[in-house]
C-alpha positions, 0 to 999 in steps of 0.5 A, a space after each residue: 541259621 538264615 542268611 549265613 554262613 558263607 564267606 562273604 554273606 556279611 559284610 558286615 551284618 548288624 542286628 541287636 541282641 534279642 530284647 536288647 539294645 545291644 549290637 550283634 555286629 558279624 563281618 565273617 572271615 575265609 575262615 570264620 563267616 560268622 566272625 564279628 565284634 560285640 560291643 558290650 555297650 548298649 545303645 540308649 532308646 533316647 538317642 544318645 549315639 548319633 553314630 556308628 562306625 564299623 571299620 572292617 580291615 584287610 588284616 581281619 580287625 574289625 573295630 565299632 566306634 560310638 559317635 566318631 571317636 569312642 572306641 566301643 569294640 575292637 578284635 583281630 579276627 582269624 583269617 581273610 576279610 571278604 575283599 573290597 570292590 565286589 557289588 554287595 546286597 543290603 538289606 534292612 531287616 529280615 523276614 525270619 526275626 522279629 523287626 526291631 523298633 529303630 531306624 537307619 539313617 545316612 546309611 554310607 558303607 564305602 573305603 574309610 
């Protein structure tokens, strides 16, 4: 698998499931670097969900919200999350998969 799976490779990584608008969100821990949360609710093609918030806290809990307060996925991952305060690269797309016809706007990465 490309771009995976060392500790810190995905902090977080957001993908679409193939031929779907369902999100595949990975963040990983030191014991499971490709761990994450996959909301069962797909994003709608008509833009029904305007905001996706991904919260990862130090105890390994990842929570995904649609439109601010609608919790769509939460789980406690084993191990320790990647520590904050590091310079990270942010990528929007990759060369080894087909690009989604999607738009990213107002991306914010930082402490909750």
